[in-house]
ZAMARKOL-531316 format. One record per residue (C-alpha): residue number from 1; residue in one letter; x, y, z. Coordinates in pm, 1 decimal. Example, Ala and Ser with C-alpha at 12.3 -4.5 7.8 and 13.67 -1.06 7.14 Angstrom:
<recs>
+-----+----+----------+----------+----------+
:   i : aa :     east :    north :       up :
+-----+----+----------+----------+----------+
:   1 :  A :   1230.0 :   -450.0 :    780.0 :
:   2 :  S :   1367.0 :   -106.0 :    714.0 :
+-----+----+----------+----------+----------+
</recs>
This chain:
<recs>
+-----+----+----------+----------+----------+
:   i : aa :     east :    north :       up :
+-----+----+----------+----------+----------+
:   1 :  M :   -694.0 :  -2660.2 :   -277.7 :
:   2 :  I :   -400.1 :  -2604.6 :    -43.1 :
:   3 :  T :    -68.2 :  -2516.5 :   -200.2 :
:   4 :  T :    259.5 :  -2407.8 :    -44.0 :
:   5 :  Q :    528.3 :  -2225.6 :   -239.0 :
:   6 :  D :    845.0 :  -2060.3 :   -119.1 :
:   7 :  I :    707.9 :  -1720.9 :   -219.1 :
:   8 :  T :    351.7 :  -1596.0 :   -261.3 :
:   9 :  I :    317.9 :  -1262.1 :   -441.3 :
:  10 :  I :     -2.4 :  -1058.4 :   -442.0 :
:  11 :  G :    -17.2 :   -815.7 :   -735.6 :
:  12 :  G :     55.8 :   -896.5 :  -1098.5 :
:  13 :  G :    187.9 :   -572.0 :  -1244.2 :
:  14 :  I :    539.6 :   -510.0 :  -1370.1 :
:  15 :  I :    677.6 :   -496.6 :  -1014.8 :
:  16 :  G :    512.1 :   -825.4 :   -918.9 :
:  17 :  L :    631.5 :   -996.8 :  -1235.8 :
:  18 :  L :    989.2 :   -872.6 :  -1206.9 :
:  19 :  T :    996.0 :   -971.0 :   -839.8 :
:  20 :  A :    867.3 :  -1318.3 :   -929.3 :
:  21 :  R :   1136.9 :  -1347.9 :  -1195.0 :
:  22 :  E :   1411.3 :  -1254.7 :   -951.1 :
:  23 :  F :   1289.5 :  -1511.3 :   -698.5 :
:  24 :  I :   1258.4 :  -1784.7 :   -962.2 :
:  25 :  N :   1607.1 :  -1708.0 :  -1092.5 :
:  26 :  A :   1728.3 :  -1754.5 :   -733.4 :
:  27 :  G :   1574.8 :  -2102.2 :   -726.0 :
:  28 :  A :   1254.1 :  -2028.3 :   -535.3 :
:  29 :  T :    907.5 :  -2157.6 :   -620.0 :
:  30 :  V :    656.1 :  -1876.5 :   -669.0 :
:  31 :  S :    280.3 :  -1829.2 :   -677.4 :
:  32 :  L :    140.2 :  -1501.0 :   -804.2 :
:  33 :  I :   -212.7 :  -1385.2 :   -721.9 :
:  34 :  E :   -379.2 :  -1112.0 :   -929.8 :
:  35 :  K :   -733.1 :   -985.9 :   -877.6 :
:  36 :  N :   -778.6 :   -902.7 :  -1249.5 :
:  37 :  N :   -563.4 :   -983.2 :  -1552.7 :
:  38 :  V :   -187.0 :   -971.5 :  -1515.2 :
:  39 :  G :    -31.8 :   -636.1 :  -1602.1 :
:  40 :  Q :   -351.0 :   -451.2 :  -1691.3 :
:  41 :  E :   -330.4 :   -159.4 :  -1448.7 :
:  42 :  S :    -59.1 :    108.0 :  -1428.9 :
:  43 :  S :    196.5 :   -121.9 :  -1592.1 :
:  44 :  W :    -11.2 :   -137.7 :  -1909.9 :
:  45 :  A :   -129.3 :    223.6 :  -1903.5 :
:  46 :  G :    207.4 :    400.5 :  -1884.1 :
:  47 :  G :    437.2 :    510.7 :  -2162.6 :
:  48 :  G :    744.1 :    298.6 :  -2097.6 :
:  49 :  I :   1015.6 :    565.6 :  -2081.3 :
:  50 :  L :   1302.3 :    408.8 :  -1887.8 :
:  51 :  L :   1402.1 :    729.2 :  -1714.2 :
:  52 :  P :   1216.8 :    956.8 :  -1473.1 :
:  53 :  L :   1114.4 :   1294.8 :  -1609.9 :
:  54 :  Y :   1399.3 :   1532.8 :  -1523.7 :
:  55 :  P :   1577.8 :   1280.5 :  -1300.8 :
:  56 :  W :   1810.7 :   1545.7 :  -1156.8 :
:  57 :  R :   1504.8 :   1693.1 :   -983.7 :
:  58 :  Q :   1427.7 :   1361.2 :   -815.0 :
:  59 :  H :   1548.5 :   1212.7 :   -487.8 :
:  60 :  Q :   1880.6 :   1028.7 :   -498.1 :
:  61 :  A :   1699.3 :    710.6 :   -392.7 :
:  62 :  I :   1513.7 :    715.6 :   -724.7 :
:  63 :  T :   1836.8 :    763.8 :   -917.8 :
:  64 :  Q :   1991.2 :    461.2 :   -742.9 :
:  65 :  L :   1717.6 :    230.8 :   -865.8 :
:  66 :  V :   1704.5 :    382.5 :  -1214.2 :
:  67 :  I :   2077.7 :    357.5 :  -1283.8 :
:  68 :  Q :   2088.9 :     -3.2 :  -1162.8 :
:  69 :  S :   1781.3 :    -88.0 :  -1372.8 :
:  70 :  L :   1938.0 :     67.8 :  -1682.7 :
:  71 :  S :   2223.9 :   -179.4 :  -1648.7 :
:  72 :  L :   1984.4 :   -475.2 :  -1616.0 :
:  73 :  Y :   1747.4 :   -406.1 :  -1906.5 :
:  74 :  P :   1965.5 :   -514.0 :  -2202.6 :
:  75 :  E :   2009.6 :   -867.0 :  -2067.4 :
:  76 :  L :   1644.1 :   -882.7 :  -1962.4 :
:  77 :  A :   1525.5 :   -788.7 :  -2311.3 :
:  78 :  T :   1765.5 :  -1031.9 :  -2478.1 :
:  79 :  Q :   1651.5 :  -1318.1 :  -2254.9 :
:  80 :  L :   1282.7 :  -1245.5 :  -2311.2 :
:  81 :  I :   1318.7 :  -1256.2 :  -2687.9 :
:  82 :  A :   1534.5 :  -1569.7 :  -2679.3 :
:  83 :  E :   1310.9 :  -1761.7 :  -2438.3 :
:  84 :  T :    964.6 :  -1651.7 :  -2553.6 :
:  85 :  G :    997.6 :  -1520.8 :  -2908.2 :
:  86 :  L :    803.9 :  -1213.6 :  -2789.7 :
:  87 :  D :    980.1 :   -881.0 :  -2837.1 :
:  88 :  P :    930.6 :   -632.5 :  -2549.9 :
:  89 :  E :   1056.1 :   -361.1 :  -2788.3 :
:  90 :  W :   1323.9 :   -238.9 :  -2554.5 :
:  91 :  R :   1526.2 :      4.8 :  -2761.5 :
:  92 :  Q :   1761.0 :    292.9 :  -2707.6 :
:  93 :  C :   1579.9 :    544.0 :  -2924.5 :
:  94 :  G :   1711.7 :    842.5 :  -2726.9 :
:  95 :  L :   1539.4 :   1122.6 :  -2539.5 :
:  96 :  L :   1525.6 :   1490.7 :  -2636.8 :
:  97 :  I :   1439.8 :   1732.7 :  -2355.3 :
:  98 :  T :   1356.7 :   2064.1 :  -2517.5 :
:  99 :  Q :   1361.9 :   2300.3 :  -2220.2 :
: 100 :  N :   1616.3 :   2284.1 :  -1939.3 :
: 101 :  P :   1635.1 :   2601.2 :  -1731.6 :
: 102 :  D :   1836.4 :   2400.4 :  -1477.3 :
: 103 :  I :   2087.8 :   2278.6 :  -1736.4 :
: 104 :  K :   2379.2 :   2286.4 :  -1490.3 :
: 105 :  S :   2202.4 :   2040.9 :  -1260.5 :
: 106 :  A :   2112.6 :   1826.2 :  -1561.4 :
: 107 :  L :   2469.7 :   1805.4 :  -1687.1 :
: 108 :  N :   2605.2 :   1735.0 :  -1339.6 :
: 109 :  W :   2355.4 :   1452.7 :  -1298.1 :
: 110 :  C :   2457.4 :   1302.3 :  -1632.1 :
: 111 :  L :   2825.0 :   1322.8 :  -1542.6 :
: 112 :  E :   2776.4 :   1175.9 :  -1196.1 :
: 113 :  N :   2576.9 :    882.5 :  -1333.9 :
: 114 :  S :   2774.4 :    820.2 :  -1655.3 :
: 115 :  I :   2481.2 :    910.7 :  -1880.8 :
: 116 :  N :   2586.9 :   1013.6 :  -2231.3 :
: 117 :  Y :   2458.7 :   1354.7 :  -2332.7 :
: 118 :  A :   2493.7 :   1629.4 :  -2590.7 :
: 119 :  L :   2327.5 :   1959.1 :  -2661.6 :
: 120 :  A :   2053.6 :   1903.9 :  -2919.5 :
: 121 :  N :   2118.0 :   2022.6 :  -3273.3 :
: 122 :  T :   1894.6 :   2201.2 :  -3523.4 :
: 123 :  E :   1834.0 :   1879.7 :  -3719.4 :
: 124 :  Q :   1677.6 :   1714.7 :  -3414.7 :
: 125 :  L :   1456.5 :   2016.3 :  -3351.7 :
: 126 :  K :   1352.3 :   2093.6 :  -3708.2 :
: 127 :  N :   1015.4 :   1912.3 :  -3708.3 :
: 128 :  L :    917.4 :   2031.1 :  -3361.8 :
: 129 :  N :    726.1 :   2346.8 :  -3282.8 :
: 130 :  S :    918.2 :   2433.4 :  -2970.3 :
: 131 :  Q :   1094.4 :   2724.2 :  -2807.5 :
: 132 :  P :   1400.2 :   2536.0 :  -2689.5 :
: 133 :  E :   1599.6 :   2638.0 :  -2385.6 :
: 134 :  N :   1926.9 :   2451.2 :  -2344.0 :
: 135 :  P :   1782.2 :   2148.4 :  -2529.0 :
: 136 :  L :   1944.9 :   1829.1 :  -2408.2 :
: 137 :  W :   1992.9 :   1507.9 :  -2606.6 :
: 138 :  L :   2034.4 :   1178.2 :  -2417.8 :
: 139 :  P :   2111.5 :    925.5 :  -2693.1 :
: 140 :  D :   2120.5 :    607.1 :  -2483.5 :
: 141 :  I :   1789.5 :    646.0 :  -2302.6 :
: 142 :  A :   1559.3 :    357.6 :  -2386.1 :
: 143 :  Q :   1192.9 :    273.5 :  -2384.1 :
: 144 :  A :   1003.0 :    -51.6 :  -2353.1 :
: 145 :  R :    663.0 :   -108.9 :  -2506.4 :
: 146 :  N :    502.5 :   -190.5 :  -2176.4 :
: 147 :  P :    212.8 :   -411.7 :  -2293.4 :
: 148 :  R :    461.0 :   -624.2 :  -2489.3 :
: 149 :  L :    710.4 :   -625.2 :  -2203.7 :
: 150 :  I :    437.0 :   -754.0 :  -1972.9 :
: 151 :  K :    334.4 :  -1021.2 :  -2223.8 :
: 152 :  S :    685.9 :  -1150.8 :  -2282.9 :
: 153 :  L :    779.9 :  -1138.0 :  -1914.8 :
: 154 :  F :    466.2 :  -1324.2 :  -1812.5 :
: 155 :  Q :    530.1 :  -1591.2 :  -2074.7 :
: 156 :  Q :    887.3 :  -1636.8 :  -1955.2 :
: 157 :  L :    766.2 :  -1682.2 :  -1599.0 :
: 158 :  I :    504.4 :  -1938.7 :  -1699.1 :
: 159 :  N :    777.8 :  -2123.6 :  -1889.2 :
: 160 :  K :    990.5 :  -2120.9 :  -1573.4 :
: 161 :  G :    715.5 :  -2267.3 :  -1355.1 :
: 162 :  L :    534.2 :  -1969.2 :  -1208.4 :
: 163 :  R :    192.9 :  -2061.7 :  -1069.1 :
: 164 :  C :    -36.3 :  -1772.7 :  -1155.3 :
: 165 :  Y :   -391.0 :  -1721.6 :  -1031.7 :
: 166 :  Q :   -571.6 :  -1446.8 :  -1222.8 :
: 167 :  H :   -914.1 :  -1310.1 :  -1125.6 :
: 168 :  C :   -832.4 :  -1425.2 :   -775.7 :
: 169 :  E :   -954.9 :  -1220.3 :   -480.2 :
: 170 :  V :   -794.5 :  -1238.6 :   -136.2 :
: 171 :  N :  -1070.3 :  -1272.9 :    123.8 :
: 172 :  R :   -891.4 :  -1331.5 :    451.3 :
: 173 :  I :   -546.8 :  -1350.8 :    605.6 :
: 174 :  H :   -466.3 :  -1587.5 :    890.4 :
: 175 :  I :   -197.3 :  -1447.8 :   1116.3 :
: 176 :  S :    -60.1 :  -1548.0 :   1454.8 :
: 177 :  K :    246.9 :  -1447.9 :   1652.0 :
: 178 :  Q :    345.7 :  -1183.7 :   1396.4 :
: 179 :  Q :    348.4 :  -1434.8 :   1112.3 :
: 180 :  I :    106.3 :  -1493.8 :    824.6 :
: 181 :  N :     19.7 :  -1862.8 :    808.2 :
: 182 :  S :   -225.2 :  -1875.3 :    518.6 :
: 183 :  I :   -459.9 :  -1670.7 :    304.4 :
: 184 :  D :   -810.2 :  -1751.5 :    186.0 :
: 185 :  T :   -889.4 :  -1655.5 :   -172.6 :
: 186 :  S :  -1158.8 :  -1705.1 :   -433.3 :
: 187 :  S :   -931.8 :  -1975.0 :   -579.5 :
: 188 :  G :   -885.1 :  -2158.1 :   -250.8 :
: 189 :  Q :   -651.1 :  -2145.7 :     46.5 :
: 190 :  F :   -278.5 :  -2080.7 :     16.6 :
: 191 :  N :    -35.1 :  -2170.9 :    290.3 :
: 192 :  V :    224.9 :  -1896.1 :    320.8 :
: 193 :  N :    597.6 :  -1920.0 :    365.1 :
: 194 :  Q :    691.5 :  -1567.6 :    252.6 :
: 195 :  L :    426.6 :  -1317.1 :    135.5 :
: 196 :  V :    519.8 :  -1024.3 :    -89.9 :
: 197 :  I :    280.2 :   -736.9 :   -161.7 :
: 198 :  T :    320.4 :   -570.6 :   -503.5 :
: 199 :  T :    -24.7 :   -417.6 :   -534.2 :
: 200 :  G :     73.6 :    -71.2 :   -659.2 :
: 201 :  A :   -186.2 :    200.4 :   -607.0 :
: 202 :  W :   -405.4 :    -41.7 :   -410.5 :
: 203 :  T :   -141.2 :   -118.9 :   -145.5 :
: 204 :  S :   -269.9 :    111.3 :    127.9 :
: 205 :  Q :   -624.0 :     -6.3 :     57.0 :
: 206 :  W :   -506.7 :   -367.8 :     82.9 :
: 207 :  F :   -343.3 :   -308.6 :    420.7 :
: 208 :  A :   -648.7 :   -119.4 :    547.0 :
: 209 :  Q :   -872.5 :   -409.1 :    446.8 :
: 210 :  F :   -677.4 :   -680.4 :    624.3 :
: 211 :  F :   -511.7 :   -492.2 :    909.6 :
: 212 :  A :   -779.5 :   -232.7 :    988.9 :
: 213 :  H :   -781.2 :   -308.5 :   1360.8 :
: 214 :  S :   -411.8 :   -374.4 :   1391.9 :
: 215 :  Q :   -137.9 :   -148.2 :   1518.6 :
: 216 :  I :    108.5 :   -256.2 :   1249.5 :
: 217 :  I :    275.6 :      5.5 :   1030.8 :
: 218 :  Q :     95.2 :     56.0 :    700.7 :
: 219 :  P :    244.9 :    195.5 :    379.0 :
: 220 :  K :    125.9 :    537.2 :    264.1 :
: 221 :  I :     50.8 :    502.6 :   -107.1 :
: 222 :  Q :   -214.4 :    695.8 :   -296.8 :
: 223 :  P :   -354.6 :    653.6 :   -649.1 :
: 224 :  V :   -271.3 :    930.8 :   -897.2 :
: 225 :  K :   -455.7 :    922.0 :  -1227.4 :
: 226 :  G :   -273.3 :    964.4 :  -1556.3 :
: 227 :  Q :   -431.0 :    983.6 :  -1902.8 :
: 228 :  M :   -272.3 :    905.4 :  -2240.4 :
: 229 :  L :   -349.9 :    941.1 :  -2612.1 :
: 230 :  L :   -235.6 :    723.0 :  -2901.5 :
: 231 :  Y :   -185.5 :    823.7 :  -3266.3 :
: 232 :  E :   -142.1 :    601.1 :  -3571.7 :
: 233 :  A :    146.8 :    760.4 :  -3762.6 :
: 234 :  Q :    393.1 :    633.4 :  -4019.4 :
: 235 :  P :    713.8 :    469.8 :  -3892.9 :
: 236 :  D :    993.6 :    721.6 :  -3832.6 :
: 237 :  T :    751.5 :   1014.3 :  -3810.9 :
: 238 :  L :    921.5 :   1076.0 :  -3477.1 :
: 239 :  P :   1254.9 :    897.5 :  -3428.3 :
: 240 :  F :   1302.1 :    961.0 :  -3055.3 :
: 241 :  I :   1119.5 :   1045.8 :  -2732.7 :
: 242 :  V :   1052.1 :   1414.9 :  -2677.8 :
: 243 :  L :    992.3 :   1569.4 :  -2336.2 :
: 244 :  E :    866.0 :   1927.0 :  -2311.2 :
: 245 :  N :    770.0 :   2066.6 :  -1972.9 :
: 246 :  D :    593.4 :   1772.5 :  -1804.8 :
: 247 :  Q :    447.3 :   1612.8 :  -2118.0 :
: 248 :  Y :    598.9 :   1386.6 :  -2377.4 :
: 249 :  L :    567.8 :   1206.1 :  -2708.3 :
: 250 :  I :    687.0 :    845.3 :  -2738.4 :
: 251 :  P :    730.2 :    676.5 :  -3079.7 :
: 252 :  R :    683.1 :    302.4 :  -3118.4 :
: 253 :  L :    857.4 :     91.3 :  -3381.1 :
: 254 :  D :    541.9 :     56.7 :  -3590.3 :
: 255 :  G :    489.5 :    434.0 :  -3603.9 :
: 256 :  K :    233.6 :    472.5 :  -3327.4 :
: 257 :  I :    296.1 :    776.5 :  -3108.1 :
: 258 :  L :    187.8 :    811.4 :  -2745.4 :
: 259 :  A :    112.5 :   1150.3 :  -2595.6 :
: 260 :  G :    112.6 :   1181.8 :  -2219.5 :
: 261 :  S :     28.4 :   1245.4 :  -1957.2 :
: 262 :  T :   -188.0 :   1406.2 :  -1693.9 :
: 263 :  V :   -139.4 :   1402.5 :  -1317.1 :
: 264 :  E :   -473.4 :   1397.4 :  -1136.5 :
: 265 :  Q :   -586.3 :   1329.5 :   -781.4 :
: 266 :  S :   -905.5 :   1129.2 :   -835.0 :
: 267 :  E :   -897.4 :    838.8 :   -590.4 :
: 268 :  F :   -963.4 :    514.3 :   -784.2 :
: 269 :  N :  -1147.8 :    668.7 :  -1078.0 :
: 270 :  K :   -991.7 :    554.6 :  -1407.0 :
: 271 :  T :  -1251.4 :    712.2 :  -1637.0 :
: 272 :  P :  -1088.9 :    910.5 :  -1921.8 :
: 273 :  T :  -1214.1 :   1267.3 :  -1958.5 :
: 274 :  I :  -1279.9 :   1492.9 :  -2257.0 :
: 275 :  T :  -1089.0 :   1774.3 :  -2087.0 :
: 276 :  A :   -773.1 :   1566.3 :  -2059.8 :
: 277 :  K :   -810.8 :   1438.2 :  -2414.9 :
: 278 :  E :   -830.7 :   1790.9 :  -2551.3 :
: 279 :  K :   -536.2 :   1904.5 :  -2340.8 :
: 280 :  L :   -315.2 :   1616.6 :  -2453.5 :
: 281 :  H :   -420.8 :   1653.1 :  -2817.4 :
: 282 :  D :   -343.6 :   2024.7 :  -2814.6 :
: 283 :  F :      0.2 :   1952.8 :  -2669.4 :
: 284 :  A :     73.9 :   1677.7 :  -2922.5 :
: 285 :  V :    -27.4 :   1862.7 :  -3237.9 :
: 286 :  N :    140.0 :   2184.0 :  -3122.2 :
: 287 :  L :    472.2 :   2014.4 :  -3048.9 :
: 288 :  L :    464.0 :   1786.5 :  -3354.3 :
: 289 :  P :    256.0 :   1960.4 :  -3624.3 :
: 290 :  T :    265.1 :   1647.1 :  -3842.6 :
: 291 :  L :      0.3 :   1505.3 :  -3608.1 :
: 292 :  K :   -251.0 :   1777.1 :  -3702.5 :
: 293 :  N :   -381.9 :   1555.7 :  -3981.0 :
: 294 :  L :   -442.2 :   1266.7 :  -3740.4 :
: 295 :  S :   -702.2 :   1197.2 :  -3474.6 :
: 296 :  P :   -621.6 :    993.2 :  -3164.5 :
: 297 :  I :   -706.4 :    626.5 :  -3209.8 :
: 298 :  N :   -713.2 :    550.4 :  -2837.6 :
: 299 :  H :   -746.2 :    732.0 :  -2505.3 :
: 300 :  W :   -708.9 :    569.5 :  -2164.1 :
: 301 :  A :   -622.8 :    627.7 :  -1800.4 :
: 302 :  G :   -428.2 :    444.5 :  -1532.4 :
: 303 :  L :   -359.3 :    482.9 :  -1161.6 :
: 304 :  R :     -3.3 :    540.2 :  -1048.2 :
: 305 :  P :    103.7 :    439.8 :   -695.1 :
: 306 :  A :    233.2 :    760.1 :   -536.1 :
: 307 :  T :    429.8 :    812.2 :   -217.7 :
: 308 :  E :    523.5 :   1150.9 :    -74.8 :
: 309 :  H :    859.9 :   1175.7 :   -252.3 :
: 310 :  G :    810.4 :    914.5 :   -522.4 :
: 311 :  I :   1030.2 :    670.0 :   -330.7 :
: 312 :  P :    886.7 :    317.2 :   -322.2 :
: 313 :  Y :    857.8 :     88.2 :    -22.6 :
: 314 :  I :   1103.6 :   -197.6 :    -75.5 :
: 315 :  D :   1136.8 :   -364.1 :    258.4 :
: 316 :  K :   1055.3 :   -650.5 :    486.4 :
: 317 :  H :    766.8 :   -544.2 :    706.3 :
: 318 :  P :    889.1 :   -433.8 :   1050.1 :
: 319 :  D :    600.6 :   -597.2 :   1238.5 :
: 320 :  I :    526.0 :   -920.1 :   1046.4 :
: 321 :  V :    821.1 :  -1150.1 :   1000.7 :
: 322 :  N :    724.8 :  -1309.1 :    668.8 :
: 323 :  L :    566.1 :  -1009.8 :    493.7 :
: 324 :  S :    744.6 :   -780.3 :    246.7 :
: 325 :  V :    637.6 :   -489.6 :     27.8 :
: 326 :  N :    758.4 :   -370.4 :   -312.5 :
: 327 :  A :    522.4 :    -87.6 :   -412.1 :
: 328 :  G :    487.9 :    287.5 :   -456.8 :
: 329 :  H :    689.9 :    353.7 :   -773.7 :
: 330 :  F :    461.1 :    635.8 :   -895.3 :
: 331 :  R :    522.9 :    688.5 :  -1269.7 :
: 332 :  N :    859.6 :    507.6 :  -1272.5 :
: 333 :  G :    765.1 :    143.0 :  -1224.1 :
: 334 :  L :    934.1 :     29.9 :  -1543.9 :
: 335 :  A :   1233.2 :    259.0 :  -1494.1 :
: 336 :  M :   1297.9 :    134.0 :  -1138.8 :
: 337 :  G :   1148.6 :   -215.4 :  -1168.8 :
: 338 :  P :   1443.5 :   -450.0 :  -1227.2 :
: 339 :  A :   1653.3 :   -296.9 :   -949.6 :
: 340 :  S :   1353.3 :   -281.8 :   -714.1 :
: 341 :  A :   1292.4 :   -653.3 :   -765.4 :
: 342 :  Q :   1659.4 :   -729.4 :   -714.6 :
: 343 :  L :   1669.0 :   -531.8 :   -390.1 :
: 344 :  L :   1352.3 :   -689.1 :   -247.0 :
: 345 :  V :   1474.1 :  -1040.4 :   -322.0 :
: 346 :  D :   1818.3 :   -962.2 :   -179.5 :
: 347 :  L :   1649.5 :   -856.4 :    144.0 :
: 348 :  V :   1413.2 :  -1153.9 :    169.1 :
: 349 :  L :   1684.8 :  -1407.2 :     85.6 :
: 350 :  N :   1941.1 :  -1229.6 :    307.1 :
: 351 :  R :   2175.4 :  -1171.5 :     14.8 :
: 352 :  P :   2417.0 :   -875.6 :     -1.0 :
: 353 :  T :   2227.4 :   -587.3 :   -162.4 :
: 354 :  Q :   2342.5 :   -424.6 :   -484.0 :
: 355 :  I :   2227.2 :    -82.8 :   -364.8 :
: 356 :  K :   2185.7 :     67.5 :    -19.6 :
: 357 :  P :   1841.5 :    -30.2 :    114.4 :
: 358 :  E :   1783.3 :    230.3 :    385.1 :
: 359 :  A :   1593.3 :    491.3 :    180.0 :
: 360 :  Y :   1317.4 :    241.4 :     89.1 :
: 361 :  Q :   1250.4 :    111.7 :    439.4 :
: 362 :  F :    930.8 :    172.1 :    633.6 :
: 363 :  S :   1132.4 :    361.0 :    894.7 :
: 364 :  S :   1254.1 :    609.1 :    630.7 :
: 365 :  L :    917.7 :    660.5 :    460.3 :
: 366 :  H :    709.0 :    725.9 :    773.7 :
+-----+----+----------+----------+----------+
</recs>
């Protein structure tokens, strides 16, 4: 089988799917290649908070993508429901941050980025076992139920003509004169017009596999393990997201509550551990004592794609004319995803960019 599309994307997580959507909406034909099932790695494993933890402590380049993505999510969610009948459960449930020793920086960040805020009140804190310090309430912060977002987004793309090849391994890349001509896969050969890499935590490994003896610049992305717990609670047990220190509780519409997460350097090991389970359970039941009567119904781990400062690579490759990369979003793939896709497609299609692209370029991240 030999097929030629305008765009070939390798990597079927949230970044790959959103990038495919942006290309298709621009009129391009797209093939997406995924070595496993679409959206089953970090995109599925995360919590779905559409804001970085303590965003005022992050690099401005992260804020740029987050603020732009916040403006894109309402229309995205509306379209997904209308076109697929599948609800991604995007909702502005609000975020309560219980402890903010750097409250001045937090309030300045909210003001600079037009984020509504208020100091939390006793009613919001009454069911939490916390020692609040300048507790901050962000009423408009949203979440998406990431497995359902993936499902609805994938269905929309199939409806729009995406060619998707799951359980498809890339075996070889044919390149000449700084241009990729075709790739050999377990599903056949693909001629390449433009190739986009959205392989998350596996991106550096992917480059090492196919460009091991080349002098081309390679992205520096490492896997960082994160573990999560899930509780089956009654709806409205917790009405909003709560962040305390570096851990959080996320309520779903049906009452389920996620507790997360760990940050572990463990290469590509996704095995959940008893130690992490106990740590997360202790955090959850201490912060929300209502959970003491419940046992976790699920425990899993995922691998986040980490760069040195959490800034993703969103750039055309400096050495290969038809290769681009959109990867390295660490724990903020959903929060930065729509704007990241928009920026990558703007660059590939030579459109004016909505945000300044320099911070995400290979030259800035090496």
